[in-house]
N, C-alpha and C positions, 0 to 999 in steps of 0.2 A: 359549363357551370363551374367547374373546379379551376383554381388558379394555376394549375400545371397540366401539361399534356396527358400524363398517365399516372394513375394511382392503382395500387394493388392492395385491396383490403384482405388481410391475412389473419387466419386463426389456426393455432396448432393445438392438438391434444397430445399429451405426453405421459410418460410413466411416473413423473414426479416434477419437482420444481428446480432441480439443480442441472443447469445446462451442460456442465462438464461431465456429469456422470449419468444422468437420465437420458431417455431417448424419445423421439417423436413417434406417436402411434397413428396420427392422422393429420393431414394438411388440407386446408380449404382456402382457395384464393378466388376473390371476385376482382377481376381486372377491369378498370374503367378507363377507356381511352377517349379523350376529349378533343375532337378534331377542331372545333371552333366553338365560340360562345353561342352562336346562333343555331347550331345543330345539336341534336341529342347525342349523349355519349354512347359509345359502343361498349357493351358489357359482355365480358367473357368469364364463364365460371369453370372451375376445375377443382376436383377434390380426389383424394386417394387415402385409403387406409395404408398404414406403413407397418411393416414387420419390425418391431424394435429390437429383435434378436435378444430379448430378455423378458422375463415375466412381468406382467402388469399387476401392480399391487391391488388387492381386493377393494380398497377404498376408492382407488382411481376407477376401477371397473364399475363400481356402483355409481360414481358421479357421472361418468361419460357414457356408460352403456357399452363401451368398447371392451370386449373380452379377449382373452388369450386365443380362444377358438376363432374369433373374427379376424385376427391379424395373422393367424398361422399360415394362410395361403397368400397373404398380401405381399407386394414387392418391398424390398428393403429400401432404405433411403438412397443408397447408391444407385438403385435401379430407376428412381424417379427424379434424381438430382437434376438431370438435364432438363426435364420437362418443367420442374419447378423454377429453375433458373430462367427459362424462356418466358414463363408467365410473369416473372418479377422484373425482367430486363427493362431498364429505362424507366422504372416506376418509382414514385414515392411509396414506400412501404407503410401502410396504415394498419395499426392494430390497437387493441384496447389493452393498456399496460404494455406498451410496445417493447420495452426492454426485455420482457420475458420471451416473446416470440422471436425477436431479433437475435437475442442471445442463443437460443436453441438453433436457429438457422446457421449462425456463425460457427458454432461448434460442430454441427452436423457436416457442414462443408469442410471444416478444418480436418475432421477425421478422414475425409477423402483426399486430403492434401490439396484442397481447392480453397481459394479465397472467396469471400462473399462480403460485399458491402453495399449499403443503400442509404439514402436519406430516409429518415424515419419520422413519421407523424404519429403521436400517441393521442388517441381519441379520449382517453381518460383525462389527460392534461388539457385537451381542447375543451372538454365539458367543464372542467374546473375554471378555465379562463372565461368562458362565455356564460356560465351559469353559476357564479360564485355563491349566490344566495340559496341555491337548491340543496336539499338534504340527500346526500349519497350520489356518487358518480360512477359506481360500478355498473356493469352492463345490465344487470337485472333492474337497477334503479332507473337507468335510462329507458329501458324497454317499458317499464311501468309509467314513467313520467310522460313519455311522448306517445304512448299507445302504439308502439312499434309492432307490426305483425311479424311474428317469428315462428319458425318451425325448427325442430331438432336442436333445442337449446343444449349447450355443452357438447355439440358435435361441431366439427371444424367449419364445414361449409355453412351450417345454420348460423353460427356466431359471426362468420365473416359477412354474411348477408345482413345481419342485424347491425353491424358497424356501418356498413354502406347505407343502410336505411336511416341510421341516426344522422349521418352527414347530410343526406338528402333533406331530412327534416329541418336541420339547421338552416339550410339555404331556403327552404320554403317559409320558415317562420321569422327569419331575421334578414336585415339588409345584406345584400351580397358583399358589399365593401367591408362590413364588420367581420363576416366569417372569413373572407379572403385575408384580411389583415391579421386575424388571429392565427390562421394557418401559417402565414409568412413569418410571423414573429416566432412561432414555435419551431419552425424549421431552421431558424438561425441560432437557436439556443442549444446548449448541451442537453443531452437526454437526462434531465434531472429526475430523481425520484419524485413521484407526484405529490408526496407529502411535504416537500420543500416549497417555499414561495417562489414564484417565477423569477424574482430579482435576486435570488440567493447568490448567484455567481456575480452579477453586476455590482453587488455591494462590496466585493473584494477588490483590493488594490492590485495593480500590476507592479508589485514591489516585493522585496524580500520580507520574510516573516514566518511565523508558525500558524497553523490552523488546527482547530479542534472540532471534531464531529461529535455531536451529542445525540443520544436516543431519548428514551423516556426518563432516564435516571440522571442524577446530578453528576456522576462521573462520566468522563468522555469515553466514547467508543474507540476513537483513534486520534492520534496526534501526528502531524507531519510538518514538514518544512519545505520551503522553496525560495528561489530568488524571484519567482513570479507567482504570487499566491493565486491569482485568478486563473492562470493557465493550469497550474498544478491541480487545483481543486476540480476544475472542469474535466481534467483527464481522468479523475476517479469515476466520472459519470459519462465517459465517452461511450459511444454506441458500439465500440469494439468489444467491450466487456471481457477483457482478457484475464482478469484476476478474480479468483474465487472470493478473496477478501473484499474487493470492490462490490461484488454481487451481494455479499452479506451486508455490507455497509449500506447499500442502496435500499435494503429492506428495513433496516433499523434506524437510520438517521432521521432526526427531526429538526435539528438546527445546526448552524455552523457559526463558530466564533473564530476570530483571528487576532494575532498580536503582531504588529509591524516590528521589524528590526532594520538596522542600517544596512546590513549585508548578509552574505551567506554564512560567515563564521558565527555571527550573532544568532542566526536562525538555527544552526547546528547545535550551539551551546544551549539555547533555550529549549529546543526540542528534547535534548537529552535530559535536561533538568525536569521538564514537565512530565515526560514519560515515566521517570523514576519516582516522581512525587505523586502523580495522579493515577498511575497504573492502568492505563486504558486497555480494554479487553483485547484489541486487535494489534497491539504493538509488542508482541512477545519477544521479538529480536532485541528490543532496546529496554525491556523491563528491568527492574532492579536486579543486579547480579551480586548478591551478597557473597557468593562463593568465589568471586574474582579476587585477584591479588597479585603479588609479586614474589620473586624468589630472592633469598639472601644466601650467602655462603657463610657458614659458621664453622670455623676451623676446617675449611675445605669441603664441608658437607652441606648440600643444598637443604634449605628450609623454606617452606611456603608460609608467607605472611598474608592472611586473609584481609579483605578490604577494611573491615572494622578496625584492624590493628595498624593501619597505615596512617601515620600522622603527616603533618604538613611537610616535614623535612625527610621523610622516609624513602621517597622514591629514588632520588639520585644515588647511584652506586649499587642499586639493586638490579634485577634482571626481569624482563617481561615487557609489559604486563601480560598476565594470563587470565583466561576466562574462568579457570578453576584449577584446583590442585591436580585433578586428573589431566588437564591440558598440560600443566607443567611437567608431570611425570612422563607423558607421551613425548614431549620434547627431549627430555633427558634420555629416554630410551633411544631416540634417533641419534643423539649426539654420542651415546655410548657405542652404538654400532658403527658409527662413522669414524670415531677417534680412538677406538680400542680402550675405552674407559671401563672401569669396574662398576657393574651394576650394584654390587654390595656396598661399595664405598659411597655410591650415589643414593643409597637408601631405597633402591628398587628391588632388592632381595633381602630376606631376613638374614640377620647376622648369624654366623656360625663358623665352624672350623672348616679348613680345607679350601680349595679353590672355588670361586664362583662358577656359575654355569658357563659364562662366556669364556672363562679361563680354560675350562675343560675342553672347549671347542677351539682353543688357541685364538680367541678373539679379544682377549684382555691381556694387557701387558704385565699383569701379575702383582698389583699392589696388595691383593687379597692374600697372597701367600709369601709376601716379602721379597718378591723378585723385582719390584719397583719401589723406590722410596715414596712415601705419601706426598712429600713436597713436590716431587716430579709429576706425579699423577694430578695433583691439585693445580699445578701450573698449566698442565695441558687442558684441564677442565676450564680454567679461566680463559684460555685462548679460544677454546671451542665456543664459549659463551659470549665472546666479545661482540658479535652482531646483535645480541639481545640485551647488552648492557644499556641501562638508562643513563644518559650522559649527565654530567653536572649541570645544574641550572646556570644559564649563561650570564645572569646578573647577580648582584650582591643581595638584592631583596626582591621587591615586587616589580614585575615587568608589565608594561602597558602596551596594548595594541589598538591603534586607532582605526576605526572603520567608518567610512563615509557613505551615505546613501547615494544611489545613482543620480538622484535629482539634486544632490548637494545640500538638501535642506536639513538633514539629520546627521549627527556624528555621535557614534557610540564609542566608548573606551572600555575595552575588556581588560580586566586585571588578573594576572596569573602569578603564581609563585610555586617553584618546585614541581612544575608539570601538573598543577591543579588550577582550576578556575575559581577565583575568588568572587567574581561577580562582574556586572557591567554597569557603567555610570553614564548618565546623559548630561551631567552638569558638574560644576565644581563641588557642590555640596555632596552629591552622591559619591564622587571620587574620593573626597576627604574621608567620608565614612568608611569606604572600602579599605583605604590605606591604613586607617587607625583601628580597624576592627581586629580583635584577637585572632590568631591563626585558627583555622577550623580543619577538622579531619574531613577533607572533601574529595577523597579519591573516587574517581569515576572512570571506570575502565574505558569507556568510549571517548571521553574527553581527553584522557591521557594519551590514548592511541592517536587521536586527531592531532594533538600538539606535537607529538614525537614525529609523526609523518611529515607535518609541515616544517618542522625544524630540520629534519633530514633533507628536505627538498629546498632548503634555504627560503622558505615561504612563511617565516614567522618573524616579521620585523618588529621585535620588541624594543621598547624604549624605557629608560629608567623613570621612576617617579619624579616629577618635577619638584624643584625646591619649593619650600613653603612660600606661598604668596604668589607663585608664578602662574597659577591658574590652570584651567582645563586645557589639555593639548589641542591645538587648533587643527 
């Protein structure tokens, strides 16, 4: 009856909803082996309570009926892992909201330092595909709509039987080719959250750009970039489920938007800009960093310049950039220890009389007590800071970097000045506007670091702005 030789209908009961931290309390499997289309399938059932080695919350006990007392004498997952694996071996894993059950199994085996993988069929998505007009596709709705006979609802084996019964009902009430085709299509797709349309991945290009995940609100949940948008977005919803962030996103996401770029650099720049302007909840690492800045030397003494105070021409000749003043001070402490510099002269100790603490330990050359001239100390500081010096901008004014799309159909020109990004142009008019616009205070820690890394690696092929009338760089 089924289009593949073996299916395992699986349901788990757990202590909660987080696969990384919660544990399995019961497992139920209905294995269906289909020898041939003409013979009835062989059905094997197995279930076991599982000691989660942690308390079961009262709300979960009330829902499932599984209590701490019931699992106290049950085997741990490590004791049943081999049996479960043998029941699942060679099968398509079938579950309702399959990402949940598959994620728990992946993490349970990973805690035993064992890998687990399977092709997964979600009956929630199957119901949505075959019954799009129906109201509700949860297991209770399917049981009521199709009159499925069930026992022990919210127990693992009872729910696994209900899933198997639902699939049998589909084959009884619909043409076999229709059900087979739906299953085959779903098995070829990434394990998308059920609230996304089936073509959400297919609508994305296999090209560079940025993507935005949205929930119920106007602001995005997450913004990312890739040289292959379709592949990268699909990876968020892969059945491996390695990331806790991806797990949360799969629950909250409702739609996906994307913006194409010519290449990787354009995607990196646009991602940084969008994250800082739209402040998505799950992009903490790239969120606006108002505390970022650079270091200047004023009469030999380090001074931190916060991002808001960095103008268009401020970066060359300074040091850094640093994510915060605290980060700058930590760097200075390391340099002081490694180069016998004076912490008091560096502003790392309160000014006072007598030797600094390092001088008392004979780890400072003594500028604090007059044993070293300030000029000599400051020269040693400049030498120690040399690897952190932001180099002069290599052009007289604006520098352009041309980026061509892999298919050759799109060319973007990124404009930079003094290690800041001015914008990206797609034609002559946009380029002229960028070049004529007044300077903007556009310090962005991530963009500046990106440009400096590429420049140091000789991977920043800047060209000067073309003369008036010469047109967009080809």
